ChimeraX commands (.cxc) that place a marker at each C-alpha (Angstrom):
marker #1 position -13.69,-18.82,-2.29 radius 0.5
marker #1 position -13.88,-17.69,1.32 radius 0.5
marker #1 position -13.04,-14.16,2.41 radius 0.5
marker #1 position -10.15,-15.42,4.55 radius 0.5
marker #1 position -8.59,-17.29,1.63 radius 0.5
marker #1 position -9.00,-14.35,-0.78 radius 0.5
marker #1 position -7.47,-12.05,1.80 radius 0.5
marker #1 position -4.47,-14.32,2.35 radius 0.5
marker #1 position -3.92,-14.73,-1.41 radius 0.5
marker #1 position -3.78,-10.94,-1.90 radius 0.5
marker #1 position -1.21,-10.68,0.89 radius 0.5
marker #1 position 0.79,-13.62,-0.49 radius 0.5
marker #1 position 0.86,-12.02,-3.96 radius 0.5
marker #1 position 1.95,-8.69,-2.46 radius 0.5
marker #1 position 4.81,-10.18,-0.45 radius 0.5
marker #1 position 5.90,-12.47,-3.29 radius 0.5
marker #1 position 6.26,-9.54,-5.67 radius 0.5
marker #1 position 8.18,-7.48,-3.13 radius 0.5
marker #1 position 10.48,-10.45,-2.44 radius 0.5
marker #1 position 11.09,-10.95,-6.16 radius 0.5
marker #1 position 12.00,-7.29,-6.62 radius 0.5
marker #1 position 14.41,-7.43,-3.68 radius 0.5
marker #1 position 15.96,-10.79,-4.61 radius 0.5
marker #1 position 16.36,-10.24,-8.36 radius 0.5
marker #1 position 20.05,-9.77,-9.25 radius 0.5
marker #1 position 20.83,-6.08,-9.52 radius 0.5
marker #1 position 23.44,-3.49,-10.30 radius 0.5
marker #1 position 22.30,-0.79,-7.89 radius 0.5
marker #1 position 22.71,2.85,-8.91 radius 0.5
marker #1 position 21.47,5.06,-6.13 radius 0.5
marker #1 position 20.85,8.64,-7.19 radius 0.5
marker #1 position 19.60,11.60,-5.20 radius 0.5
marker #1 position 16.18,10.98,-6.77 radius 0.5
marker #1 position 15.97,7.32,-5.68 radius 0.5
marker #1 position 17.22,8.15,-2.18 radius 0.5
marker #1 position 14.64,10.94,-1.92 radius 0.5
marker #1 position 11.84,8.58,-3.03 radius 0.5
marker #1 position 12.94,5.91,-0.55 radius 0.5
marker #1 position 13.11,8.49,2.26 radius 0.5
marker #1 position 9.65,9.80,1.34 radius 0.5
marker #1 position 8.30,6.23,1.41 radius 0.5
marker #1 position 9.78,5.64,4.87 radius 0.5
marker #1 position 8.42,8.96,6.15 radius 0.5
marker #1 position 4.95,8.24,4.79 radius 0.5
marker #1 position 4.99,4.74,6.27 radius 0.5
marker #1 position 6.03,6.11,9.67 radius 0.5
marker #1 position 3.31,8.76,9.49 radius 0.5
marker #1 position 0.72,6.07,8.74 radius 0.5
marker #1 position 1.85,3.98,11.69 radius 0.5
marker #1 position 1.69,7.04,13.97 radius 0.5
marker #1 position -1.99,7.52,13.05 radius 0.5
marker #1 position -2.90,3.86,13.51 radius 0.5
marker #1 position -2.96,2.89,17.14 radius 0.5
marker #1 position -1.68,-0.61,17.98 radius 0.5
marker #1 position -4.24,-3.22,16.98 radius 0.5
marker #1 position -5.90,-1.04,14.34 radius 0.5
marker #1 position -3.47,-1.79,11.49 radius 0.5
marker #1 position -3.99,-5.02,9.58 radius 0.5
marker #1 position -1.90,-6.42,6.75 radius 0.5
marker #1 position -4.95,-8.32,5.50 radius 0.5
marker #1 position -7.74,-6.33,3.86 radius 0.5
marker #1 position -10.40,-7.06,6.46 radius 0.5
marker #1 position -10.79,-4.62,9.37 radius 0.5
marker #1 position -9.87,-5.99,12.79 radius 0.5
marker #1 position -12.44,-6.40,15.53 radius 0.5
marker #1 position -12.52,-3.22,17.56 radius 0.5
marker #1 position -10.82,-1.22,14.81 radius 0.5
marker #1 position -11.68,2.42,14.20 radius 0.5
marker #1 position -11.97,4.21,10.90 radius 0.5
marker #1 position -8.98,6.54,10.47 radius 0.5
marker #1 position -9.55,9.58,8.25 radius 0.5
marker #1 position -6.94,12.00,9.67 radius 0.5
marker #1 position -3.23,12.44,9.13 radius 0.5
marker #1 position -2.12,10.87,5.86 radius 0.5
marker #1 position -5.60,9.39,5.40 radius 0.5
marker #1 position -7.03,12.89,5.09 radius 0.5
marker #1 position -5.81,13.10,1.48 radius 0.5
marker #1 position -5.60,9.45,0.33 radius 0.5
marker #1 position -7.34,6.24,1.31 radius 0.5
marker #1 position -4.38,3.84,1.19 radius 0.5
marker #1 position -1.23,5.70,2.20 radius 0.5
marker #1 position 0.58,2.56,3.33 radius 0.5
marker #1 position 0.11,1.02,-0.11 radius 0.5
marker #1 position 1.36,4.30,-1.57 radius 0.5
marker #1 position 4.44,4.14,0.65 radius 0.5
marker #1 position 5.12,0.58,-0.50 radius 0.5
marker #1 position 4.70,1.53,-4.17 radius 0.5
marker #1 position 6.99,4.51,-3.71 radius 0.5
marker #1 position 9.66,2.43,-1.95 radius 0.5
marker #1 position 9.55,-0.31,-4.57 radius 0.5
marker #1 position 9.52,2.33,-7.30 radius 0.5
marker #1 position 12.74,3.73,-5.86 radius 0.5
marker #1 position 14.17,0.22,-5.90 radius 0.5
marker #1 position 13.17,-0.28,-9.53 radius 0.5
marker #1 position 14.67,3.10,-10.48 radius 0.5
marker #1 position 17.91,2.13,-8.70 radius 0.5
marker #1 position 18.30,-0.96,-10.84 radius 0.5
marker #1 position 15.86,-0.86,-13.71 radius 0.5
marker #1 position 15.28,-4.01,-15.69 radius 0.5
marker #1 position 12.24,-5.55,-17.34 radius 0.5
marker #1 position 11.63,-8.18,-14.66 radius 0.5
marker #1 position 11.73,-5.72,-11.76 radius 0.5
marker #1 position 9.53,-3.22,-13.65 radius 0.5
marker #1 position 7.04,-5.97,-14.45 radius 0.5
marker #1 position 6.93,-6.96,-10.77 radius 0.5
marker #1 position 6.28,-3.32,-9.81 radius 0.5
marker #1 position 3.39,-3.08,-12.28 radius 0.5
marker #1 position 1.99,-6.37,-10.99 radius 0.5
marker #1 position 2.34,-5.05,-7.42 radius 0.5
marker #1 position 0.31,-2.00,-8.43 radius 0.5
marker #1 position -2.42,-4.30,-9.79 radius 0.5
marker #1 position -2.32,-6.50,-6.68 radius 0.5
marker #1 position -2.60,-3.52,-4.34 radius 0.5
marker #1 position -5.47,-2.16,-6.43 radius 0.5
marker #1 position -7.30,-5.49,-6.17 radius 0.5
marker #1 position -6.53,-5.83,-2.47 radius 0.5
marker #1 position -7.76,-2.28,-1.84 radius 0.5
marker #1 position -11.02,-2.98,-3.72 radius 0.5
marker #1 position -11.75,-5.89,-1.37 radius 0.5
marker #1 position -10.72,-3.80,1.63 radius 0.5
marker #1 position -12.99,-0.93,0.60 radius 0.5
marker #1 position -16.01,-3.22,0.22 radius 0.5
marker #1 position -15.40,-4.47,3.76 radius 0.5
marker #1 position -14.87,-0.94,5.11 radius 0.5
marker #1 position -18.17,0.18,3.56 radius 0.5
marker #1 position -19.95,-2.72,5.28 radius 0.5
marker #1 position -18.44,-1.82,8.66 radius 0.5
marker #1 position -18.61,1.97,8.39 radius 0.5
marker #1 position -21.32,3.45,6.13 radius 0.5
marker #1 position -19.62,6.87,6.47 radius 0.5
marker #1 position -16.72,5.41,4.47 radius 0.5
marker #1 position -18.71,6.19,1.29 radius 0.5
marker #1 position -18.47,9.95,1.88 radius 0.5
marker #1 position -14.79,9.66,2.80 radius 0.5
marker #1 position -14.14,7.65,-0.36 radius 0.5
marker #1 position -15.87,10.30,-2.47 radius 0.5
marker #1 position -13.54,13.05,-1.23 radius 0.5
marker #1 position -10.20,11.18,-1.36 radius 0.5
marker #1 position -8.19,9.36,-4.00 radius 0.5
marker #1 position -6.90,5.86,-3.57 radius 0.5
marker #1 position -3.09,6.01,-3.77 radius 0.5
marker #1 position -2.29,9.61,-4.72 radius 0.5
marker #1 position -2.92,12.55,-2.36 radius 0.5
marker #1 position -5.91,14.55,-3.48 radius 0.5
marker #1 position -5.26,18.30,-3.53 radius 0.5
marker link #1:1,2 radius 0.2
marker link #1:2,3 radius 0.2
marker link #1:3,4 radius 0.2
marker link #1:4,5 radius 0.2
marker link #1:5,6 radius 0.2
marker link #1:6,7 radius 0.2
marker link #1:7,8 radius 0.2
marker link #1:8,9 radius 0.2
marker link #1:9,10 radius 0.2
marker link #1:10,11 radius 0.2
marker link #1:11,12 radius 0.2
marker link #1:12,13 radius 0.2
marker link #1:13,14 radius 0.2
marker link #1:14,15 radius 0.2
marker link #1:15,16 radius 0.2
marker link #1:16,17 radius 0.2
marker link #1:17,18 radius 0.2
marker link #1:18,19 radius 0.2
marker link #1:19,20 radius 0.2
marker link #1:20,21 radius 0.2
marker link #1:21,22 radius 0.2
marker link #1:22,23 radius 0.2
marker link #1:23,24 radius 0.2
marker link #1:24,25 radius 0.2
marker link #1:25,26 radius 0.2
marker link #1:26,27 radius 0.2
marker link #1:27,28 radius 0.2
marker link #1:28,29 radius 0.2
marker link #1:29,30 radius 0.2
marker link #1:30,31 radius 0.2
marker link #1:31,32 radius 0.2
marker link #1:32,33 radius 0.2
marker link #1:33,34 radius 0.2
marker link #1:34,35 radius 0.2
marker link #1:35,36 radius 0.2
marker link #1:36,37 radius 0.2
marker link #1:37,38 radius 0.2
marker link #1:38,39 radius 0.2
marker link #1:39,40 radius 0.2
marker link #1:40,41 radius 0.2
marker link #1:41,42 radius 0.2
marker link #1:42,43 radius 0.2
marker link #1:43,44 radius 0.2
marker link #1:44,45 radius 0.2
marker link #1:45,46 radius 0.2
marker link #1:46,47 radius 0.2
marker link #1:47,48 radius 0.2
marker link #1:48,49 radius 0.2
marker link #1:49,50 radius 0.2
marker link #1:50,51 radius 0.2
marker link #1:51,52 radius 0.2
marker link #1:52,53 radius 0.2
marker link #1:53,54 radius 0.2
marker link #1:54,55 radius 0.2
marker link #1:55,56 radius 0.2
marker link #1:56,57 radius 0.2
marker link #1:57,58 radius 0.2
marker link #1:58,59 radius 0.2
marker link #1:59,60 radius 0.2
marker link #1:60,61 radius 0.2
marker link #1:61,62 radius 0.2
marker link #1:62,63 radius 0.2
marker link #1:63,64 radius 0.2
marker link #1:64,65 radius 0.2
marker link #1:65,66 radius 0.2
marker link #1:66,67 radius 0.2
marker link #1:67,68 radius 0.2
marker link #1:68,69 radius 0.2
marker link #1:69,70 radius 0.2
marker link #1:70,71 radius 0.2
marker link #1:71,72 radius 0.2
marker link #1:72,73 radius 0.2
marker link #1:73,74 radius 0.2
marker link #1:74,75 radius 0.2
marker link #1:75,76 radius 0.2
marker link #1:76,77 radius 0.2
marker link #1:77,78 radius 0.2
marker link #1:78,79 radius 0.2
marker link #1:79,80 radius 0.2
marker link #1:80,81 radius 0.2
marker link #1:81,82 radius 0.2
marker link #1:82,83 radius 0.2
marker link #1:83,84 radius 0.2
marker link #1:84,85 radius 0.2
marker link #1:85,86 radius 0.2
marker link #1:86,87 radius 0.2
marker link #1:87,88 radius 0.2
marker link #1:88,89 radius 0.2
marker link #1:89,90 radius 0.2
marker link #1:90,91 radius 0.2
marker link #1:91,92 radius 0.2
marker link #1:92,93 radius 0.2
marker link #1:93,94 radius 0.2
marker link #1:94,95 radius 0.2
marker link #1:95,96 radius 0.2
marker link #1:96,97 radius 0.2
marker link #1:97,98 radius 0.2
marker link #1:98,99 radius 0.2
marker link #1:99,100 radius 0.2
marker link #1:100,101 radius 0.2
marker link #1:101,102 radius 0.2
marker link #1:102,103 radius 0.2
marker link #1:103,104 radius 0.2
marker link #1:104,105 radius 0.2
marker link #1:105,106 radius 0.2
marker link #1:106,107 radius 0.2
marker link #1:107,108 radius 0.2
marker link #1:108,109 radius 0.2
marker link #1:109,110 radius 0.2
marker link #1:110,111 radius 0.2
marker link #1:111,112 radius 0.2
marker link #1:112,113 radius 0.2
marker link #1:113,114 radius 0.2
marker link #1:114,115 radius 0.2
marker link #1:115,116 radius 0.2
marker link #1:116,117 radius 0.2
marker link #1:117,118 radius 0.2
marker link #1:118,119 radius 0.2
marker link #1:119,120 radius 0.2
marker link #1:120,121 radius 0.2
marker link #1:121,122 radius 0.2
marker link #1:122,123 radius 0.2
marker link #1:123,124 radius 0.2
marker link #1:124,125 radius 0.2
marker link #1:125,126 radius 0.2
marker link #1:126,127 radius 0.2
marker link #1:127,128 radius 0.2
marker link #1:128,129 radius 0.2
marker link #1:129,130 radius 0.2
marker link #1:130,131 radius 0.2
marker link #1:131,132 radius 0.2
marker link #1:132,133 radius 0.2
marker link #1:133,134 radius 0.2
marker link #1:134,135 radius 0.2
marker link #1:135,136 radius 0.2
marker link #1:136,137 radius 0.2
marker link #1:137,138 radius 0.2
marker link #1:138,139 radius 0.2
marker link #1:139,140 radius 0.2
marker link #1:140,141 radius 0.2
marker link #1:141,142 radius 0.2
marker link #1:142,143 radius 0.2
marker link #1:143,144 radius 0.2
marker link #1:144,145 radius 0.2
view
C-alpha cells in the first residue's frame, strides 16, 4: 500500500470516528468539568496553530515540502498536541453524553491517532534526524513534566 493511500486512510478513519461521535443521538449533560475540558481543548488547539506557521501544519501524517520541525510552545512538552486537543475535545463530548457507542468511538479514535502518529514519526525521523532526541525527551499525547 502506498504512503499516500495509508495516510489518507488514517485521516478518513479519524474524521469518520469524530463524525460518528458528533452525529450519534445524544442527551447532552454539560457540566463544569466537560465545559472546562472543551475549553482546554480549544485553547490547546489554538496554541498549536499559533506555533505552526501557515503551510507547516498538515492533516495528513507526512511533512509538507518546506516544513520546519516545531519543538517549542506546546511541542516542548508533547509531540502531538493537536491530537491531544482532539482527544480532549471528544472526551468532553463523550462525558457530556456517555454511552457505549460514543465511548467505543473515542477508544477507536485513540488507537487511530496512535497509529497515525507512528507513521508520522517515522516520516519525521527520515526528514529530521534530530527528531530522535526530541522524541526521547517528550511524550506522545500527554505533557511530560
